[in-house]
C-alpha positions in Angstrom: 102.9 31.1 83.6 105.5 33.8 82.8 107.6 34.9 79.7 111.2 33.5 79.3 112.4 37.0 79.4 110.6 37.8 82.7 111.8 34.8 84.2 115.3 35.7 83.3 114.8 38.8 84.5 113.6 37.0 88.2 116.7 34.5 88.1 119.2 37.5 87.3 117.8 39.7 90.3 117.8 37.0 92.8 121.3 36.1 91.5 122.4 40.0 92.0 120.5 41.2 95.1 120.5 37.9 97.2 124.1 37.5 97.3 124.4 36.2 101.2 121.6 33.4 100.4 122.6 30.0 101.0 121.3 29.1 97.5 123.1 31.8 96.1 125.2 29.2 93.9 122.2 27.9 91.9 120.7 31.6 91.4 121.8 31.0 87.4 120.6 30.1 84.1 122.1 27.2 81.7 123.6 28.4 78.7 121.1 27.1 76.2 118.6 29.1 78.3 120.4 32.2 77.5 121.1 31.5 74.0 117.2 31.0 73.6 116.7 34.6 75.4 119.2 36.1 72.9 117.3 34.6 70.0 114.0 36.0 71.1 111.7 33.1 71.5 110.1 34.5 74.4 107.1 31.4 74.7 103.5 32.3 74.3 104.3 36.2 73.0 106.3 34.8 70.0 104.8 31.2 69.7 107.8 29.7 70.7 110.3 28.9 73.6 111.4 25.5 75.3 108.0 24.4 73.6 106.9 25.4 70.1 103.6 24.2 68.4 103.7 22.9 64.9 100.4 22.7 63.7 98.5 20.2 66.4 101.9 18.7 67.3 104.2 20.0 70.6 107.7 20.6 69.8 110.3 20.7 72.5 113.7 22.3 72.3 116.6 19.8 72.2 119.3 21.4 74.3 121.8 19.5 73.0 121.3 19.9 69.3 119.3 23.4 69.8 116.8 22.5 67.5 113.0 21.3 68.0 111.8 17.7 67.9 108.3 16.0 68.8 108.2 16.2 72.6 106.9 12.5 72.4 110.2 11.5 71.4 112.6 9.7 73.9 116.1 11.1 74.8 
């Protein structure tokens, strides 16, 4: 497991350095992920990222609304 900041750095380095790779077009992060990085929720270090623990419940980021919801909900 790595923090979101580390993951972002790895993907960006791959995009910058592996320009001749056949998969180069896929070395990008989605807009919602970059927004999350800008807000600095880097995962375990800050207690939230793609997931957030609220008491004993695990919430997941809803990328459409950029809010957290219970992870067991559909959608």
